[in-house]
Legacy VTK file of the C-alpha trace (Angstrom):
# vtk DataFile Version 3.0
C-alpha trace
ASCII
DATASET POLYDATA
POINTS 412 float
-69.022 -73.187 148.706
-68.141 -69.512 149.285
-67.837 -69.010 145.530
-71.318 -70.521 145.079
-72.746 -68.112 147.654
-71.069 -65.224 145.853
-72.574 -66.418 142.593
-76.015 -66.611 144.171
-75.747 -62.992 145.212
-74.771 -61.927 141.689
-76.901 -64.129 139.474
-79.774 -66.004 141.083
-80.882 -67.866 137.944
-77.403 -69.116 137.058
-76.776 -70.080 140.675
-79.968 -72.126 140.834
-78.902 -74.009 137.722
-75.502 -74.716 139.253
-77.043 -75.910 142.531
-79.404 -78.183 140.594
-76.426 -79.706 138.759
-74.591 -80.298 142.053
-77.698 -81.947 143.496
-77.986 -84.184 140.419
-74.311 -85.208 140.654
-74.739 -86.132 144.332
-77.862 -88.134 143.549
-76.225 -90.042 140.702
-73.139 -90.752 142.816
-75.259 -91.999 145.700
-77.487 -94.255 143.621
-74.789 -95.556 141.277
-71.918 -96.124 143.675
-72.166 -95.050 147.297
-75.451 -96.819 147.969
-73.750 -100.137 147.225
-71.601 -100.063 150.364
-72.622 -102.541 153.034
-74.543 -101.381 156.100
-72.749 -101.461 159.451
-75.468 -102.465 161.946
-73.705 -100.791 164.878
-73.167 -97.433 163.211
-75.290 -94.316 163.845
-75.331 -91.005 161.971
-76.715 -87.929 163.749
-77.760 -84.637 162.157
-79.587 -81.632 163.623
-81.368 -79.016 161.510
-79.663 -80.160 158.285
-76.223 -79.870 159.839
-76.645 -76.315 161.081
-75.895 -77.058 164.726
-75.193 -79.513 167.547
-78.505 -79.444 169.337
-82.053 -80.666 169.905
-83.117 -84.282 170.434
-80.333 -85.809 168.292
-77.818 -84.225 170.681
-79.711 -85.489 173.753
-79.958 -89.029 172.364
-76.273 -88.973 171.424
-75.253 -87.867 174.931
-77.385 -90.606 176.493
-75.897 -93.167 174.093
-72.241 -92.392 174.828
-72.984 -92.548 178.569
-74.612 -95.974 178.210
-72.182 -98.889 178.305
-74.449 -100.948 176.066
-73.313 -98.807 173.113
-69.564 -98.750 173.732
-68.923 -100.669 170.509
-71.038 -98.405 168.304
-69.515 -96.202 165.597
-70.937 -92.677 165.757
-70.884 -89.952 163.093
-72.157 -86.366 163.337
-72.929 -84.362 160.179
-72.336 -80.593 160.293
-72.278 -77.886 157.663
-69.110 -76.613 159.362
-67.482 -79.539 161.219
-64.570 -77.413 162.529
-67.001 -75.343 164.560
-68.037 -78.202 166.850
-66.359 -80.459 169.363
-67.932 -83.822 170.164
-66.922 -86.109 172.990
-66.970 -89.323 170.975
-67.297 -90.203 167.308
-66.354 -88.686 163.963
-67.520 -85.536 162.202
-68.305 -85.136 158.522
-69.376 -82.247 156.327
-73.099 -82.347 155.583
-73.843 -83.310 151.938
-70.213 -84.068 151.153
-69.406 -87.370 149.422
-68.009 -88.600 152.728
-71.339 -87.757 154.338
-73.124 -89.787 151.646
-70.834 -92.717 152.413
-71.708 -92.523 156.107
-75.385 -92.121 155.248
-75.255 -95.278 153.134
-73.370 -97.400 155.676
-75.059 -96.362 158.938
-77.444 -98.844 160.497
-79.331 -95.958 162.110
-80.242 -92.423 161.019
-81.127 -89.941 163.782
-82.431 -86.661 162.323
-84.762 -83.908 163.526
-85.938 -82.367 160.243
-87.043 -83.351 156.749
-84.013 -84.633 154.853
-83.270 -84.243 151.125
-85.418 -86.754 149.254
-82.744 -87.669 146.697
-80.957 -89.958 149.183
-83.229 -92.888 149.949
-82.921 -95.256 152.884
-81.760 -98.797 152.137
-83.374 -101.995 153.332
-81.919 -102.837 156.721
-81.418 -99.227 157.833
-83.477 -97.705 160.666
-84.639 -94.088 160.329
-85.463 -92.314 163.614
-87.116 -88.939 163.036
-87.139 -86.948 166.283
-88.760 -83.829 164.754
-88.098 -80.457 166.374
-91.150 -79.365 168.305
-94.801 -79.684 169.151
-96.562 -77.774 166.355
-98.723 -74.709 166.832
-98.423 -73.848 163.129
-99.915 -76.207 160.561
-97.468 -78.587 158.902
-97.066 -80.268 155.513
-100.336 -81.840 154.299
-102.327 -79.900 156.913
-101.400 -76.470 155.524
-104.380 -74.835 153.810
-103.501 -72.058 151.373
-105.008 -70.369 148.351
-104.427 -71.500 144.789
-101.048 -70.471 143.437
-99.395 -70.176 146.851
-95.712 -71.057 147.032
-93.346 -72.081 149.816
-89.775 -71.336 150.831
-87.221 -69.375 148.886
-87.446 -71.944 146.079
-91.079 -70.943 145.417
-92.183 -74.562 145.686
-95.875 -75.226 145.051
-98.008 -76.636 147.844
-98.279 -80.011 146.101
-94.512 -80.259 145.674
-93.950 -79.142 149.264
-96.301 -81.823 150.607
-94.774 -84.416 148.289
-91.295 -83.672 149.670
-92.499 -84.232 153.243
-94.382 -87.422 152.431
-91.449 -88.900 150.535
-89.301 -88.371 153.615
-91.895 -89.607 156.124
-92.462 -92.777 154.113
-89.020 -93.881 155.310
-89.588 -93.321 159.026
-89.251 -96.415 161.186
-89.781 -94.358 164.340
-91.020 -90.830 164.924
-90.842 -89.235 168.351
-93.921 -87.555 169.788
-93.890 -85.381 172.901
-97.616 -85.731 173.557
-100.822 -87.271 172.208
-101.682 -84.044 170.402
-98.480 -84.318 168.345
-99.237 -87.961 167.617
-102.500 -86.970 165.945
-100.907 -84.073 164.065
-98.013 -86.162 162.753
-100.399 -88.810 161.486
-102.352 -86.149 159.622
-99.532 -83.885 158.426
-96.976 -86.553 157.495
-99.352 -89.466 156.784
-97.457 -91.831 159.082
-99.031 -94.858 160.750
-99.618 -94.606 164.471
-97.405 -97.630 165.161
-94.429 -95.662 163.773
-94.879 -92.979 166.436
-93.317 -93.432 169.877
-94.769 -91.261 172.645
-91.628 -90.848 174.718
-91.559 -87.126 175.436
-88.795 -84.999 173.902
-85.213 -86.094 174.624
-84.075 -82.500 174.221
-86.135 -81.545 177.270
-84.363 -83.988 179.589
-81.819 -81.323 180.503
-84.593 -79.040 181.792
-85.034 -81.425 184.701
-81.398 -80.960 185.705
-81.440 -77.186 186.172
-79.720 -76.884 189.531
-78.791 -73.481 190.951
-75.146 -74.264 190.251
-75.979 -75.131 186.633
-78.022 -71.960 186.134
-75.337 -69.752 187.715
-72.736 -71.338 185.457
-74.850 -70.689 182.363
-75.439 -67.067 183.365
-71.700 -66.570 183.617
-71.189 -68.197 180.210
-73.751 -65.917 178.556
-72.731 -62.834 180.550
-76.166 -62.549 182.186
-76.347 -60.627 185.498
-77.369 -62.855 188.401
-79.292 -60.092 190.206
-81.791 -59.262 187.433
-84.972 -60.797 186.067
-84.267 -62.406 182.709
-86.665 -62.100 179.757
-86.126 -64.472 176.842
-87.507 -63.060 173.580
-87.593 -65.859 170.988
-89.710 -65.095 167.899
-89.964 -67.478 164.960
-89.208 -66.963 161.268
-91.697 -65.867 158.595
-92.039 -68.119 155.545
-92.403 -65.167 153.194
-89.543 -63.008 154.512
-86.324 -63.725 152.610
-83.834 -62.340 150.129
-81.154 -63.852 147.879
-79.009 -64.810 150.901
-81.615 -66.482 153.086
-84.459 -65.821 155.512
-84.639 -62.402 157.123
-86.437 -61.066 160.160
-87.354 -57.459 160.791
-87.244 -56.887 164.531
-90.638 -55.349 165.309
-89.825 -54.308 168.859
-88.243 -51.176 170.241
-85.728 -52.332 172.837
-84.986 -48.720 173.820
-88.650 -48.426 174.798
-88.373 -51.723 176.692
-85.386 -50.427 178.637
-87.159 -47.193 179.491
-90.304 -49.031 180.632
-88.644 -51.895 182.516
-85.640 -50.127 183.992
-82.670 -51.772 185.699
-84.690 -54.639 187.163
-84.623 -56.634 183.899
-82.293 -57.884 181.193
-83.449 -59.253 177.802
-81.974 -62.174 175.883
-82.845 -61.992 172.189
-82.750 -65.362 170.430
-83.674 -65.227 166.720
-84.692 -68.399 164.873
-81.761 -70.447 163.546
-82.953 -69.968 159.935
-82.527 -66.184 160.160
-79.230 -64.827 158.846
-79.637 -61.052 159.454
-79.397 -61.262 163.235
-77.382 -58.083 163.776
-79.504 -55.193 164.979
-78.402 -51.732 166.036
-81.381 -51.173 168.356
-80.052 -53.386 171.136
-79.036 -51.254 174.126
-75.762 -52.573 175.480
-76.097 -54.056 178.936
-79.865 -54.422 178.584
-80.186 -56.715 175.539
-77.989 -59.772 175.070
-77.807 -61.041 171.477
-77.941 -64.850 171.718
-78.042 -65.525 167.975
-74.806 -67.505 168.452
-76.452 -69.865 170.958
-76.543 -73.460 169.687
-78.749 -74.920 172.415
-81.795 -72.864 173.375
-82.270 -75.052 176.458
-79.480 -73.002 178.056
-81.606 -69.896 177.613
-84.737 -71.594 178.951
-82.927 -72.473 182.160
-81.580 -68.981 182.851
-84.745 -67.043 181.953
-87.639 -66.046 184.205
-90.135 -65.127 181.474
-90.533 -66.243 177.858
-91.922 -63.962 175.163
-92.572 -65.597 171.809
-95.082 -65.514 168.963
-95.842 -68.579 166.821
-92.742 -70.589 167.685
-93.071 -74.007 169.291
-90.576 -72.994 171.984
-93.370 -72.419 174.502
-94.280 -76.117 174.488
-90.791 -77.036 175.709
-90.605 -74.047 178.047
-93.881 -75.218 179.559
-91.973 -78.040 181.261
-90.470 -75.394 183.569
-93.893 -73.931 184.466
-92.611 -70.363 184.097
-94.539 -67.359 182.702
-95.127 -67.055 178.952
-96.463 -64.073 176.985
-97.379 -64.270 173.288
-96.497 -61.118 171.335
-98.253 -61.537 167.980
-97.992 -58.097 166.407
-98.742 -59.479 162.908
-101.379 -62.007 163.984
-103.968 -61.435 161.262
-101.428 -61.582 158.447
-99.645 -64.639 159.820
-102.774 -66.612 160.675
-104.682 -65.876 157.481
-101.917 -65.725 154.862
-99.054 -67.969 155.965
-99.740 -71.053 158.061
-102.810 -71.107 160.262
-102.915 -72.817 163.679
-103.859 -76.178 165.118
-104.911 -74.645 168.443
-107.306 -71.935 169.539
-104.698 -69.388 170.582
-107.113 -67.669 172.963
-108.279 -70.797 174.767
-105.382 -73.258 174.585
-102.187 -71.270 175.223
-100.652 -70.851 178.712
-100.797 -67.073 178.574
-102.329 -64.052 176.851
-102.049 -63.117 173.180
-100.816 -59.505 172.927
-100.680 -57.458 169.731
-99.618 -54.065 171.121
-96.079 -53.393 172.356
-97.144 -51.021 175.125
-99.544 -53.644 176.457
-96.724 -56.178 176.314
-94.464 -54.026 178.481
-97.233 -53.403 181.009
-97.918 -57.136 181.130
-94.279 -57.907 181.885
-94.295 -55.571 184.882
-97.632 -56.930 186.124
-96.940 -60.545 185.154
-98.505 -62.208 188.215
-101.789 -60.306 187.900
-101.855 -60.759 184.108
-101.448 -64.541 184.360
-103.875 -65.045 187.263
-106.893 -65.620 184.929
-104.824 -68.202 182.990
-104.010 -70.520 185.910
-106.565 -73.184 185.070
-105.829 -72.881 181.340
-102.103 -73.263 182.045
-102.655 -76.428 184.095
-104.678 -77.952 181.255
-101.924 -76.981 178.843
-99.260 -78.657 180.977
-101.225 -81.885 181.306
-101.967 -82.092 177.587
-98.601 -81.070 176.171
-95.855 -81.469 178.790
-96.761 -84.377 181.062
-94.778 -87.018 179.101
-91.521 -85.186 179.855
-89.767 -86.356 183.016
-86.057 -86.158 182.218
-85.848 -89.761 180.953
-87.053 -89.499 177.347
-83.622 -90.167 175.819
-83.314 -93.479 177.626
-86.822 -94.500 176.571
-85.927 -93.779 172.944
-82.772 -95.890 173.131
-84.692 -98.746 174.743
-87.353 -98.688 172.029
-85.265 -98.062 168.921
-82.198 -100.149 169.730
-84.096 -103.218 170.890
-81.295 -105.715 170.252
-79.092 -103.882 172.767
-81.731 -103.557 175.468
-83.504 -106.913 175.547
LINES 1 413
412 0 1 2 3 4 5 6 7 8 9 10 11 12 13 14 15 16 17 18 19 20 21 22 23 24 25 26 27 28 29 30 31 32 33 34 35 36 37 38 39 40 41 42 43 44 45 46 47 48 49 50 51 52 53 54 55 56 57 58 59 60 61 62 63 64 65 66 67 68 69 70 71 72 73 74 75 76 77 78 79 80 81 82 83 84 85 86 87 88 89 90 91 92 93 94 95 96 97 98 99 100 101 102 103 104 105 106 107 108 109 110 111 112 113 114 115 116 117 118 119 120 121 122 123 124 125 126 127 128 129 130 131 132 133 134 135 136 137 138 139 140 141 142 143 144 145 146 147 148 149 150 151 152 153 154 155 156 157 158 159 160 161 162 163 164 165 166 167 168 169 170 171 172 173 174 175 176 177 178 179 180 181 182 183 184 185 186 187 188 189 190 191 192 193 194 195 196 197 198 199 200 201 202 203 204 205 206 207 208 209 210 211 212 213 214 215 216 217 218 219 220 221 222 223 224 225 226 227 228 229 230 231 232 233 234 235 236 237 238 239 240 241 242 243 244 245 246 247 248 249 250 251 252 253 254 255 256 257 258 259 260 261 262 263 264 265 266 267 268 269 270 271 272 273 274 275 276 277 278 279 280 281 282 283 284 285 286 287 288 289 290 291 292 293 294 295 296 297 298 299 300 301 302 303 304 305 306 307 308 309 310 311 312 313 314 315 316 317 318 319 320 321 322 323 324 325 326 327 328 329 330 331 332 333 334 335 336 337 338 339 340 341 342 343 344 345 346 347 348 349 350 351 352 353 354 355 356 357 358 359 360 361 362 363 364 365 366 367 368 369 370 371 372 373 374 375 376 377 378 379 380 381 382 383 384 385 386 387 388 389 390 391 392 393 394 395 396 397 398 399 400 401 402 403 404 405 406 407 408 409 410 411
């Protein structure tokens, strides 16, 4: 794989041809041989963000499953891009997209994924596909994205029609799709063209842990992430930009001046910077030591939610999950016009529906942090409406509800 990455850097066209050949070989192998293996009804394969990490709702459901005696006899497999990097309490690990992974994919009675999977590996009759998805959407998704003629998507320069087709081919296989709220239910029906009876309104399993944030737990996490216990903690978690990439992957230009932040905020605060998991260029020289903590290594952003006092984000869905904690949120959208009009567009009215102000100027952002209580006072009623509409299904028991609904034969 390292040689392929090296080739990509040197010759993009040749590398794309090679990757296409590898994809074709996997597809042929799956359809011609691997797909013929018998399904094991009590076998589950988990995968989060295409094998990039051990996180999100698949992780929460897995942890609930191994703690539930009803599933003691189940065989469990986790798929990772780098299996050696992760330790799991129970089950086996496999390398994502390896032939062994394809074997497990073909023989598992249940698939538990949180993102669109490659469409060249189709589900067999008798398998159950649980799509947990990975957030309540602010940005338009799949069939709901409206763009100009000739627009392309992702590093592959996929056309809009092909992009939508890839989502719909995947969603056609869903037996269950988790929704955190009624808003998401409507969006998923529209964006992914799934029937309402496929959607289960359970709340997000990944948010269960946010209801277990004891002082002891938070203190332990602060020690693990080297966060001072006597300072206010700001979590800065911006999302990725669809059109910002190079030959290696998606890039993100940090459009904040952390030296200015340190000068304005002083010793009272510390900042945790958490870039999106798709971003590869996370190293940044403008991070004052002792003031900014680089959390690009963090696998589970819930840890950072629990130890932070304020969230600053832009177009990421993180604020929907963070809303469960009822803590302050500021929206720093320095490139709002470009993002809204040229990339995705929004489902919500960002000025009327969000639980905090939209800020486009960095100086205003810093002033708002220092005066957070006064700044958020006009948003109290708006924030309550937001919580009721988007967060009220979450109560710390979503993972159990999912198991009870999806694995009916073990719960009846």
